[in-house]
N, C-alpha and C positions, 0 to 999 in steps of 0.2 A: 465508358471510356474514362471518365473522371475518376471513378472508383478504382479502376485498374491502375491508373497513374499513381493514385495515392498508395496502393499496396506496394508498388515498386519502390517508392520512396519511404515506405514504412509508416505512413501517416494513418492514424486511426480512422476507421469508418465503420459505424454500426456496432462497435463493441460496447456492451453494457457497462455502465459505471454506477456506483452507488449514488443515489440521489441525496441532495443536501439543500439547505436553505442558507443563504448568506445573511448573517445576523449582525455583522459589523465589519469595520475596516480599521486598521492601524497603519497608516501610510500604505505601503505596497502589500501589507499582510492582510489576507482575507480571513475573517472569522466565519466558519461554517458550522451549521448544526447537522450532524448525521444521525439518522434514525438507527435503531438496533438492526443488526444484520449478522449473517453467518459468514465465517471464514474457515478455510482449511489452512493449517499451519504445520510447518516442519522445522525442527531445530537442527542446524548443521554446523560443524566446526570449520575452522579455516579463516582465511583473510576475508575482508568485507566483499571483495569481488568474487573470489572462488566460491564462497558460501552462497552468494546470490545465484550463481550459475547452477551449483549443485542442488540447491533448494528448488529452483525453478524447474529443473528436470524431473525431480521426484513428484512435484505437484502436477506438472504437465502429464505425467504418466497416469496419475489418478483421474484427471478430468478427461483424458483421452480414452478411458475404458478400463483401467486397472482398479475396478471398484466392484461392489457387490452386485450391481445391476449389469455389469459389462456394457455400459452405455457411455456415450460422450456427454460431458457437461460443458455447456458453452463457456468459452473463455471470457473473462471480464477484465476490467482495468480499474485501478492500478494493481500492480504487483507490489507487495509491501516488504520492506526489510527493516527489522528492528531487533532490539535485545529481548531476551526471554524474561519478561516480567509480566505482571498482570496486564493482559491486552485490553486497552481501552481505545484503540484507534483503528482506522481502516487498514486494509491489507498493506503491509509495509515490510521494511527491513529494520531490525533492531537487534541489539546484542544482549545475551543473557549472562547471568552471574557465573555460568560455567565457561564463559568465553566463547559460546556458540552464538550464531545469528539465527533469528527466526524469520523465515520467509513465509509469506501468506498470500493466498488468493481469496478475493471476495467470491462468494457463491452467488449465482444468479438469484434475483429476488423471488422467483417462482418457488424456490425450495424452502422447506422448513426442516427442522431436525428429524421429523417423522418420515419425510419422503426423500431426503438427500441420500444418494448411494454412499455406502460406507467404503472408505479406502482399503485396498488390500495391503498397502504399506502400513505396518503397525506404528511407524514413527509419525504418521500424519494424524493430527488431531483436529476435530471440528469444534469450533467455539462459537457461541452466540455472544456478540459484543453488544453492550448496552448503547443507547443513544449518547452522544457526546458532542461537545463543542470543540472544534479543532481550529487552531491558528495555522494558516497555510501560506507559504511563499513558493512561487513557481520559478523554475529556472530551466534553461535548455542546455544542450551539450551532452557529451558522453559523461555519464555520472560516475566519474572516478572518485576516489576518497577525498582528494583536495577540493573538488567542486562541491561535493556533498557537505563537507565541513564548512566551506565558505557560505553556502546557503543556510545552514543551521545557525551560523554566527549572525547572519543578517536577520534571521527570524527572531532569535533570542534578544538581540540588541533592540529590535523594534518593539518588542513586548515589554522591555524593562521600563518601569515607570508608567506603563499604560493602564487602562482600566481593566485589563485582563491578567489573571493570575495563572501561571503554569501549574498544572496538576499532575504531570507525568513526564516521561522521557520522550524525546523527539523520535520520529519515525521518518522513513524515506519512501516515497511512492514513485513507481516507474510505470509509465503509461504505454510505452512503445517497444516494439521488437528491436533486437540488437542491430539489425541492418538499417534502421532509420537514420537518415542523415542527421548529423549533430544539431544543425540549426532548427530542424523540425521536431526534435525530441521535446516531449513534455515530461518534466520531472518535478516533484514537489517535496518539500520537507514540511512536516507538520508536528504540532505538539498539542496535547489536550489542555484546554484552558477553562476557567470559569470567571464570571464577572467578579471583580473585586467588590467587597461590600462598600456602600457609600460612606 
């Protein structure tokens, strides 16, 4: 009954997420260490919001069976949106130098490059991301452009002058389906960091 209620409101239950260890805090910012993991990514043009939707649909087709094994791959969270640069962060949204956005899904931990089904969509690439420290701030609400930019500004402001040095571009992580009530949504912005030398 409780799980059914959660699904109606769009609240996550039982969705696999990449594991991490909390290695520090800077105010409301959490510093997490993520181990190496596989992601499936696709670059799409358009505005931040339209690219997120288009990329999600293409990746969803892949995990729902449009792959070399014609099999379903379990959905994981978060979905990542980011720019197309060397990926060093969990699944996210980011923008590339061609003006495209990269949308990514984490692959379930049971898969390796050897046993992960290959996507039928030639635009979907599989990457193995190395372990990394990420500075993360969480926010709720419908993740429009202004809300994401506000969260990123909060994150970067908190890290300025801290013991952590930014080593890459920010990414945005989305954990919930679109029908989730705004107050129940879990969104995060994150940026790769390393400890400043003493």
